[in-house]
C-alpha positions in Angstrom: -12.7 -41.5 2.5 -10.4 -39.9 -0.1 -11.8 -41.5 -3.3 -12.9 -38.1 -4.5 -9.3 -37.0 -4.5 -8.1 -39.5 -7.1 -8.8 -37.4 -10.2 -6.7 -34.6 -8.9 -3.5 -36.6 -8.4 -0.9 -35.3 -10.9 2.3 -36.8 -12.0 4.5 -33.8 -12.9 7.0 -32.8 -10.3 7.9 -29.6 -12.2 7.1 -26.2 -10.7 3.7 -25.0 -11.8 2.8 -21.7 -13.3 1.5 -19.4 -10.6 -1.8 -17.7 -10.2 -3.0 -14.9 -7.9 -6.6 -16.1 -7.9 -8.2 -17.0 -4.5 -11.2 -19.2 -4.3 -14.3 -17.5 -3.1 -14.4 -19.8 -0.1 -10.7 -20.1 0.6 -9.3 -18.1 3.5 -5.7 -16.9 3.7 -3.4 -19.5 5.2 -0.4 -18.8 7.5 2.5 -21.1 8.0 4.2 -21.7 11.3 6.9 -24.4 11.3 5.4 -27.3 9.2 1.9 -26.2 10.2 -0.6 -24.6 7.9 -3.4 -22.9 9.8 -6.7 -21.7 8.3 -8.1 -18.3 9.0 -11.9 -18.6 8.9 -13.7 -16.7 6.2 -15.6 -13.6 7.3 -19.0 -14.2 9.0 -21.9 -15.1 6.7 -23.0 -11.5 6.1 -19.4 -10.7 5.0 -18.7 -13.6 2.7 -16.3 -13.0 -0.2 -17.8 -12.9 -3.6 -16.5 -15.2 -6.4 -13.8 -13.7 -8.5 -12.5 -14.5 -12.0 -8.9 -15.4 -12.4 -6.9 -12.2 -12.5 -4.9 -11.3 -15.6 -2.7 -8.7 -13.8 -0.9 -8.6 -10.5 -2.7 -6.9 -7.6 -0.8 -3.7 -7.3 -1.4 -0.1 -8.1 0.4 1.7 -10.9 2.8 4.4 -9.6 5.1 4.8 -12.5 4.7 8.3 -14.0 6.5 11.3 -15.3 8.5 13.9 -13.3 7.3 17.5 -12.7 8.1 20.3 -15.2 11.8 21.2 -15.7 11.4 23.7 -18.5 14.5 26.1 -18.3 12.2 29.0 -19.2 10.6 28.9 -15.8 12.6 26.4 -13.7 16.0 27.1 -12.3 18.2 24.4 -13.6 20.6 24.1 -10.5 23.4 22.7 -12.7 25.9 22.4 -9.8 23.5 20.6 -7.5 22.3 18.3 -10.3 25.8 17.3 -11.3 26.8 16.7 -7.7 23.8 14.3 -7.1 24.3 12.6 -10.5 28.1 12.1 -9.9 27.3 10.5 -6.5 24.8 8.2 -8.0 27.4 6.9 -10.4 30.0 6.1 -7.7 30.5 2.3 -7.1 30.1 2.6 -3.3 26.7 4.2 -3.5 23.4 2.4 -4.1 20.9 5.1 -3.2 20.7 8.8 -2.3 17.9 10.4 -0.3 17.2 14.1 -1.1 15.9 15.5 2.2 14.7 18.9 3.4 11.7 21.0 4.4 8.5 21.1 2.3 8.6 23.5 -0.6 12.4 23.7 -0.8 12.5 22.0 -4.2 13.4 18.4 -3.6 11.1 17.0 -6.3 12.2 19.6 -8.8 15.9 18.7 -8.1 15.1 15.0 -8.5 13.3 15.8 -11.8 16.3 17.8 -13.0 18.6 14.8 -12.2 16.2 12.5 -14.0 16.3 14.7 -17.1 20.1 15.1 -16.9 20.5 11.3 -16.7 18.0 10.9 -19.6 19.9 13.2 -21.8 23.2 11.6 -21.0 21.8 8.1 -21.7 20.4 9.2 -25.1 23.8 10.7 -26.0 25.4 7.4 -25.2 27.8 8.8 -22.5 26.1 7.5 -19.3 26.7 4.5 -17.1 22.9 4.2 -17.1 22.3 2.2 -20.3 18.5 2.4 -20.0 16.1 5.4 -19.6 15.4 6.4 -15.9 12.2 5.4 -14.2 10.1 7.9 -12.2 7.6 6.8 -9.5 5.4 8.9 -7.3 4.9 7.6 -3.7 1.4 8.6 -2.5 -0.2 8.1 0.9 -1.5 4.6 0.0 1.6 3.1 -1.6 2.8 -0.3 -0.1 5.8 -2.5 -0.6 3.6 -4.6 -3.0 3.1 -1.5 -5.2 6.7 -0.6 -5.3 7.9 -4.2 -6.0 5.2 -4.8 -8.7 5.8 -1.6 -10.5 9.6 -1.7 -10.5 9.8 -5.4 -11.4 7.6 -4.6 -14.4 9.6 -1.5 -15.4 12.9 -3.5 -15.1 11.3 -6.5 -16.9 12.4 -8.8 -14.1 9.5 -11.2 -13.5 8.7 -11.9 -9.9 6.3 -14.8 -9.1 3.2 -13.9 -7.2 4.2 -10.5 -6.0 1.1 -10.1 -3.7 1.6 -13.5 -2.0 5.1 -12.8 -0.8 5.5 -11.5 2.8 6.4 -7.8 2.9 9.9 -8.7 4.2 10.4 -11.2 1.3 9.1 -8.5 -1.1 11.9 -6.2 0.2 14.5 -8.9 -0.5 12.9 -9.7 -3.9 13.0 -6.0 -4.9 16.7 -5.6 -4.0 17.5 -8.8 -5.9 15.6 -7.4 -8.9 17.5 -4.1 -8.8 20.7 -6.1 -8.7 19.9 -8.7 -11.3 19.4 -6.5 -14.4 22.1 -6.6 -17.1 22.2 -2.8 -17.5 22.0 -0.3 -14.6 18.9 1.9 -14.3 18.3 5.1 -12.4 15.1 4.9 -10.4 13.4 7.9 -8.7 10.9 7.5 -5.9 9.4 10.9 -5.3 7.7 12.0 -2.0 8.9 8.9 -0.2 8.0 10.6 3.1 4.4 9.3 2.5 5.4 5.9 3.7 7.5 7.2 6.6 6.8 8.5 10.1 8.1 12.0 11.1 11.2 10.3 12.5 12.0 8.7 9.2 11.1 5.1 10.1 8.6 3.2 8.0 5.0 3.6 9.1 3.8 0.6 11.1 1.3 -0.3 8.4 4.0 -0.4 5.7 6.0 -3.6 6.5 8.9 -4.3 4.2 9.8 -0.6 3.6 12.3 -0.5 6.5 13.8 -3.8 5.4 14.2 -2.5 1.9 16.0 0.6 3.2 18.2 -1.7 5.2 19.1 -3.6 2.0 19.8 -0.4 0.1 22.2 0.7 2.9 23.9 -2.7 3.2 25.1 -3.6 -0.3 26.2 -2.4 -3.6 23.6 -2.7 -6.3 23.5 -2.6 -10.1 20.7 0.0 -10.2 20.7 3.3 -8.4 17.9 4.7 -6.4 17.1 8.4 -5.8 14.5 9.2 -3.1 12.9 12.5 -2.1 11.8 12.8 1.5 11.2 15.4 4.2 12.7 13.3 7.0 15.8 11.3 6.7 14.7 7.7 5.7 15.6 5.2 8.5 15.7 1.4 8.1 15.0 -1.1 10.9 18.6 -1.3 12.0 20.5 1.4 13.7 23.4 1.4 11.3 25.3 4.4 10.0 24.7 5.5 6.4 26.8 3.4 4.1 25.4 2.6 0.6 22.3 4.8 1.2 23.6 8.4 1.5 21.6 11.4 2.7 21.8 14.7 0.7 20.1 17.7 2.4 18.6 20.1 -0.1 19.1 23.7 0.8 17.3 26.7 -0.6 18.5 28.4 -3.8 21.7 30.2 -3.6 21.8 33.9 -4.3 23.0 33.3 -7.8 20.4 30.7 -8.5 17.7 32.8 -6.9 18.6 35.8 -9.0 18.6 33.7 -12.2 15.1 32.4 -11.3 13.7 35.8 -10.6 15.1 37.0 -13.9 13.5 34.0 -15.7 10.2 35.2 -14.2 10.7 38.7 -15.6 11.0 40.4 -12.2 12.2 43.9 -12.9 14.4 44.8 -9.9 17.9 45.7 -8.9 20.3 42.9 -8.0 20.5 44.2 -4.5 16.7 44.0 -4.1 16.7 40.5 -5.5 19.4 39.4 -3.0 17.3 40.8 -0.2 14.2 39.0 -1.3 16.2 35.7 -1.6 17.7 36.2 1.8 14.3 36.9 3.4 12.8 33.8 1.8 15.8 31.8 2.8 16.0 30.5 -0.8 12.8 28.6 -0.3 11.5 27.9 -3.8 7.8 27.9 -3.0 8.1 31.2 -1.1 9.9 32.8 -4.0 7.2 31.5 -6.3 4.5 33.0 -4.2 6.5 36.3 -4.0 6.5 36.6 -7.8 2.8 35.8 -7.9 2.1 38.6 -5.5 4.2 41.0 -7.6 2.5 40.1 -10.9 -1.0 40.2 -9.6 -0.7 43.5 -7.8 1.7 45.0 -10.4 4.1 46.0 -7.6 7.8 46.5 -7.8 10.0 44.3 -5.7 11.5 47.4 -4.0 8.0 48.5 -2.8 7.3 45.1 -1.5 10.6 45.0 0.4 10.6 48.5 1.8 7.1 49.8 2.1 5.9 49.7 5.7 2.6 48.3 4.6 4.2 45.1 3.6 6.8 44.7 6.4 4.6 42.1 8.2 5.2 39.7 5.2 8.8 39.2 6.3 8.3 37.9 9.8 7.4 34.3 10.9 6.3 31.8 8.2 7.1 33.7 5.0 5.2 31.2 2.8 2.1 31.5 4.9 2.3 35.3 5.1 2.7 35.5 1.3 -0.2 33.1 0.8 -2.3 35.3 3.1 -1.6 38.4 1.1 -2.3 36.6 -2.2 -5.4 34.8 -1.1 -7.2 37.6 0.7 -6.1 40.6 -1.3 -5.5 39.7 -4.9 -7.5 36.7 -5.8 -11.1 37.2 -6.9 -14.0 35.0 -5.7 -13.9 32.6 -8.5 -10.1 32.0 -8.1 -10.6 31.3 -4.4 -13.5 29.0 -5.0 -11.5 27.0 -7.6 -8.6 26.7 -5.1 -11.0 25.5 -2.5 -12.4 22.9 -4.9 -9.0 21.4 -5.6 -7.9 21.6 -1.9 -10.4 18.9 -0.7 -8.7 16.2 -2.8 -5.6 14.3 -1.8 -4.5 13.4 -5.3 -4.2 15.2 -8.7 -7.7 15.6 -10.2 -9.3 17.1 -13.3 -11.1 20.4 -13.4 -14.5 18.6 -13.3 -13.6 17.3 -9.8 -13.0 20.9 -8.5 -16.2 22.1 -10.1 -18.1 19.4 -8.3 -17.2 21.1 -5.0 -18.1 24.6 -6.0 -21.6 25.9 -5.2 -22.4 28.8 -7.5 -25.7 30.6 -7.3 -25.5 31.6 -11.0 -24.5 29.5 -14.0 -20.9 30.3 -14.9 -19.7 29.1 -18.3 -17.0 26.4 -18.1 -14.7 28.6 -20.3 -14.6 31.1 -17.5 -13.4 28.4 -15.1 -10.8 27.3 -17.6 -9.5 30.8 -17.9 -9.4 31.0 -14.1 -7.5 27.7 -14.0 -4.9 29.1 -16.4 -4.5 32.2 -14.1 -3.9 30.0 -11.1 -1.3 28.0 -13.0 0.4 31.2 -14.1 0.5 32.3 -10.4 2.1 28.9 -9.5 -0.7 28.3 -6.9 -1.7 25.2 -8.8 0.5 22.5 -10.2 -0.1 20.6 -13.4 0.5 16.9 -12.8 -0.1 15.7 -16.4 -3.0 14.2 -18.3 -5.2 17.1 -17.4 -4.9 16.7 -13.7 -4.0 19.3 -11.1 -3.0 19.5 -7.5 -2.2 22.1 -4.9 1.2 22.0 -3.1 0.6 20.6 0.4 1.4 24.0 1.9 -1.1 25.8 -0.3 -3.8 23.1 0.2 -3.5 23.3 4.0 -3.7 27.1 3.9 -6.8 27.0 1.6 -8.6 24.5 3.8 -8.2 26.8 6.7 -9.8 29.7 4.7 -13.1 28.5 3.4 -14.8 30.9 5.7 -12.8 33.7 7.2 -13.0 34.5 10.9 -15.2 31.6 11.9 -13.5 28.4 12.7 -16.8 26.4 13.2 -18.3 27.7 9.9 -15.0 27.0 8.1 -15.0 23.4 9.3 -18.6 22.9 8.3 -17.9 24.4 4.8 -14.9 22.1 4.4 -17.0 19.1 5.4 -19.6 20.1 2.8 -16.7 20.1 0.2 -15.7 16.6 1.3 -19.3 15.4 1.0 -19.5 16.6 -2.6 -16.1 15.0 -3.3 -17.5 11.7 -2.0 -20.5 12.1 -4.3 -18.2 12.9 -7.2 -16.1 9.8 -6.7 -19.2 7.6 -6.3 -20.5 8.9 -9.6 -17.1 8.1 -11.2 -17.1 4.7 -9.7 -20.3 3.8 -11.5 -18.4 3.7 -14.7 -14.7 3.4 -13.7 -15.1 0.4 -11.3 -15.8 -3.0 -12.9 -18.6 -5.2 -11.5 -17.5 -6.9 -8.3 -17.1 -10.3 -10.0 -14.7 -8.8 -12.6 -12.5 -6.8 -10.2 -8.9 -8.0 -10.3 -6.6 -5.4 -8.8 -6.5 -2.4 -6.4 -6.9 0.2 -9.2 -10.3 -1.4 -9.9 -11.7 0.1 -6.7 -9.7 3.3 -6.6 -12.6 5.7 -6.9 -14.6 3.7 -4.3 -11.7 4.0 -1.8 -11.5 7.7 -2.4 -15.2 8.1 -1.9 -14.9 6.3 1.4 -12.0 8.5 2.5 -14.0 11.6 1.5 -17.0 10.5 3.5 -14.8 10.0 6.6 -13.3 13.5 6.1 -16.8 14.9 6.0 -17.7 13.2 9.3 -20.0 10.8 7.5 -18.6 7.6 9.1 -21.8 5.6 8.8 -21.9 6.3 5.0 -18.2 5.4 4.8 -18.8 2.1 6.6 -21.9 1.2 4.6 -20.1 1.8 1.3 -17.3 -0.4 2.4 -19.7 -3.2 3.2 -21.9 -2.8 0.1 -18.8 -3.0 -2.2 -17.0 -5.7 -0.2 -13.9 -3.4 0.0 -12.4 -5.3 2.9 -12.4 -8.7 1.2 -11.1 -7.4 -2.1 -8.3 -5.2 -0.8 -7.2 -7.8 1.7 -7.1 -10.4 -1.1 -4.9 -8.1 -3.2 -2.5 -7.1 -0.5 -4.0 -3.7 0.2 -3.9 -3.9 4.0 -2.2 -0.4 4.3 -5.2 1.2 2.5 -7.6 -0.8 4.6 -5.8 0.2 7.9 -6.1 3.9 7.0 -9.8 3.6 6.1 -10.7 1.6 9.3 -8.6 3.9 11.5 -10.7 6.8 10.2 -13.8 5.0 11.6 -12.2 4.8 15.1 -13.6 8.1 16.4 -15.6 8.9 19.4 -17.8 11.1 17.2 -19.4 8.0 15.6 -21.4 5.5 17.5 -22.0 2.4 15.3 -24.3 -0.4 16.2 -22.6 -3.0 18.4 -22.5 -5.6 15.6 -20.9 -2.9 13.3 -18.4 -2.1 16.0 -17.6 -5.8 16.4 -17.1 -6.1 12.7 -14.8 -3.1 12.7 -12.7 -4.4 15.5 -12.5 -7.8 13.8 -11.3 -6.3 10.5 -8.7 -4.3 12.3 -7.5 -7.4 14.1 -7.3 -9.3 10.8 -5.4 -6.4 9.1 -2.8 -6.2 12.0 -2.5 -10.0 11.9 -1.7 -9.9 8.2 0.8 -7.1 8.9 2.5 -9.1 11.5 1.5 -6.8 14.4 0.3 -9.4 16.8 -0.1 -7.2 19.9 -2.4 -4.9 18.0 -4.2 -7.8 16.4 -4.8 -9.3 19.9 -6.2 -6.0 21.2 -8.7 -5.6 18.4 -9.8 -9.3 18.4 -10.5 -9.0 22.1 -12.6 -5.9 21.5 -14.5 -7.8 18.8 -15.0 -10.8 21.1 -16.5 -8.5 23.8 -18.9 -6.9 21.3 -20.1 -10.2 19.9 -20.8 -11.5 23.4 -22.8 -8.4 24.1 -24.8 -9.0 20.9 -25.2 -12.6 21.8 -24.0 -14.0 18.5 -22.5 -17.4 19.4 -21.3 -18.2 15.8 -19.3 -15.0 15.5 -18.0 -15.4 19.0 -16.5 -18.7 17.9 -15.2 -17.1 14.8 -13.3 -14.5 16.9 -12.0 -17.1 19.3 -10.4 -18.9 16.4 -8.8 -15.7 15.3 -7.5 -15.1 18.8 -6.0 -18.6 18.8 -4.2 -17.8 15.5 -2.6 -14.8 17.2 -1.5 -16.9 20.2 -0.1 -19.5 17.8 2.0 -16.8 16.1 3.2 -15.5 19.4 4.4 -19.1 20.2 1.8 -19.5 23.0 0.6 -22.9 21.7 -1.1 -24.0 24.9 -3.1 -20.8 25.0 -3.9 -21.3 21.3 -5.2 -24.8 22.0 -7.4 -23.4 24.8 -9.0 -20.9 22.4 -9.3 -23.4 19.5 -11.1 -25.8 21.7 -13.5 -23.0 22.8 -14.1 -22.1 19.2 -14.6 -25.8 18.3 -17.2 -26.2 21.0 -19.2 -23.2 19.9 -19.2 -24.2 16.2 -20.5 -27.6 17.2 -23.1 -26.0 19.4 -24.4 -23.8 16.6 -24.0 -26.5 14.0 -21.5 -24.7 11.7 -19.7 -27.7 10.1 -17.5 -25.6 7.9 -16.1 -23.6 10.8 -15.9 -26.8 12.9 -13.6 -28.3 10.3 -11.4 -25.3 10.2 -11.1 -25.2 13.9 -10.2 -28.8 14.0 -7.4 -28.3 11.4 -6.0 -25.4 13.4 -6.3 -27.3 16.6 -4.3 -30.1 15.0 -1.6 -27.7 14.0 -1.2 -26.4 17.5 -0.8 -29.9 18.9 1.7 -30.6 16.1 3.7 -27.6 17.1 3.8 -29.0 20.7 5.1 -32.3 19.4 1.9 -34.2 20.2 1.7 -36.0 16.8 -1.0 -38.5 17.7 -3.4 -35.8 18.8 -2.5 -33.7 15.7 -3.3 -36.7 13.4 -6.5 -37.4 15.2 -7.8 -33.8 14.7 -6.5 -33.6 11.1 -8.4 -36.7 10.2 -11.6 -35.3 11.6 -11.0 -32.0 9.8 -10.5 -33.9 6.5 -13.8 -35.8 6.9 -15.7 -32.6 7.5 -14.1 -30.7 4.7 -15.1 -33.5 2.3 -18.6 -33.6 3.8 -19.3 -29.9 3.3 -17.4 -29.5 0.0 -14.7 -27.2 1.4 -12.1 -28.1 -1.3 -9.5 -25.6 -0.2 -9.8 -26.8 3.4 -9.5 -30.4 2.2 -6.3 -29.5 0.3 -4.9 -27.6 3.3 -5.5 -30.5 5.7 -3.9 -33.0 3.4 -0.9 -30.7 3.0 -0.6 -30.6 6.8 -0.9 -34.4 7.1 1.8 -34.7 4.5 4.0 -32.3 6.5 3.4 -34.5 9.6 4.6 -37.6 7.8 7.6 -35.7 6.2 8.9 -34.9 9.7 8.6 -38.6 10.5 10.6 -39.5 7.3 7.6 -41.3 5.9 8.3 -39.8 2.5 5.9 -41.9 0.4 2.9 -40.8 2.5 4.1 -37.2 2.6 4.5 -37.1 -1.2 1.1 -38.7 -1.8 -0.6 -36.1 0.4 1.4 -33.3 -1.3 0.4 -34.5 -4.8 -3.3 -34.7 -4.0 -3.2 -31.3 -2.2 -1.5 -29.8 -5.2 -4.2 -31.2 -7.5 -7.0 -29.7 -5.3 -5.3 -26.3 -5.2 -5.1 -26.4 -9.0 -8.8 -27.2 -9.2 -9.9 -24.3 -7.1 -7.2 -22.0 -8.5 -5.7 -21.5 -5.1 -2.3 -19.6 -4.9 -1.1 -22.2 -2.3 -0.5 -24.5 -5.2 2.9 -22.8 -5.4 3.6 -23.3 -1.7 2.7 -27.0 -1.7 4.9 -27.4 -4.7 7.7 -26.0 -2.5 7.0 -28.8 -0.1 7.4 -31.3 -2.9 10.7 -29.6 -3.9 11.9 -29.8 -0.2 11.2 -33.5 -0.2 13.0 -33.8 -3.5 16.0 -32.1 -2.1 15.8 -34.2 1.1 15.9 -37.6 -0.6 18.0 -36.8 -3.6 17.4 -37.0 -7.3 17.6 -40.8 -7.9 15.4 -41.8 -4.9 12.9 -39.1 -5.6 12.4 -40.3 -9.2 11.9 -43.8 -7.9 9.6 -42.6 -5.1 7.5 -40.5 -7.5 7.1 -43.5 -9.8 5.8 -45.6 -7.0 3.6 -42.9 -5.4 1.9 -41.0 -8.3 -0.2 -44.0 -9.4 -1.0 -45.1 -5.8 -1.5 -41.9 -3.9 -5.2 -42.7 -3.3 -4.4 -46.1 -1.8 -1.5 -44.8 0.2 -3.6 -42.0 1.8 -6.6 -44.3 2.4 -4.4 -46.8 4.2 -2.8 -44.1 6.4 -6.2 -42.6 7.4 -7.6 -46.0 8.2 -4.7 -47.2 10.3 -3.6 -44.0 12.0 -0.2 -42.4 12.6 
């Protein structure tokens, strides 16, 4: 029965090098105590495509450079900078979160602290012996991205970043920050993008809250500086200890006056004080104020005292100033260019904005470049580096509401047209920027496709978004690389009563959402969506997929500790797979059913079903399933202190996982290490000598005689 396994028995008990490659037929596995359960692959129309072994970890690059801090145009805020820096160097502080309203200048203050630390480090009079690290946290960042980027930047290797659970990633990241020889300053800008409005981590960003807990619980070699609108909150309701909050107020009168003078505002000190007071020191509002003065060639005194402008100083000052600038002083081309940039959620090149603009006449590119320079001079557009530009969120929101003045419906339609063109732009980029599917290895390889899908959804083109995800196998690829937060955002955009997909499409949508929530550890949500998927497949009349969903539901019940309920669903799934003749899924259901019986302590039943699962996996050539079942059989014997049988199964399973380049090779090695620790060094060496050349015979005898 297991003769084909013999070539894969390996003798080394050393830990193997890791790989992040997943076999094209290998589903993720999830471990409950001593049980490895197999998630079935997606239905036949959704099969994963083969992939080449990756050469890089599956996380997106977020390390970058801070925003401008040139003293010619940026107020240096020396006092605030030194206060923050001094706090970061105190032994009882691990992290500081700069908090405050949007546009108040949190990112600029963090950038000034970054530059101050950099200068001190270069001069050799800083506790930070290494240059600081700047990262930008965008809407799609996950714990995997943060861990992967920072471990690379710190040169602290972490094995298989994307295969660690998010909670273990949080622990690994804190250990990495604490394991370096020399302290670093690390800035995470716009951290609010992974937080809810109350400051807790978003439900689809597991690990973030646990990492905040760790930062607040212990001293650390490195120091972390966050910027966030809300106060970051961990999972535990503890007072701030090593993670301190620092509320960023607006500019003081002195700072505001210095800034206005840098910008060549010709006014009395009294008028400057009045302007700063009315803007409440809000940096973006002061920026817009100066833009208004420059464009209209007004004096500050006139703007402050003329009755015509008095409405500017009531309500939302930033919005009122934007209103005056946008409607009264920008020309058509400037407004069009702002609209072009506003539909994107990330910094983009000028070409991206031009792809949105519909001009009836051919306008030379040089004219747009001149217009771009004018918008930068007015501080309405921010340069993000490498020829990319982005609107401040307050400006972007305003512009999106003003594509068409005075007609909300027409404005919404015009904005949707913009998103449609942005989707087309990204798809054109993807034709050259995204590698062929068989060569994709990390999340960045499908970035432009993800943005095209997002833009289609914003345009109300949900069918196009769904079809593009299917055509490009986005679910399978992002799920394999740990991009569940991105997937959740994309699929939630499709949950709208404005789109009515086919029942089979709706079933797939619910199944994917169930899978994502299962991976994120949100079992109640997973249960809800799997049940929706089951209902849809029953309506369609697809028995094979019905069995597939029943198996997934059983996995959820297993995770919830409801093993008897899980067995009920596994048996239903098994019956259906036998009915439709799907031997591969029958084998997986048998393996999972065995695991459920094992968890209930019914070892004979577990062994019976494992044996059947092994036979089927060998019959259909499911090598990953074969290795998983042998691993489970080994765990069964390990708990019965039958160490020779357990080791034989583990060694064969490890050989199979090596063959199919399965990341679970590392996990089965951990089982071998656990056995090593259990029996001790001397006995393990003797046991290994006895087993490694007889593993085939040992396993064959066990399978023929029974438990």
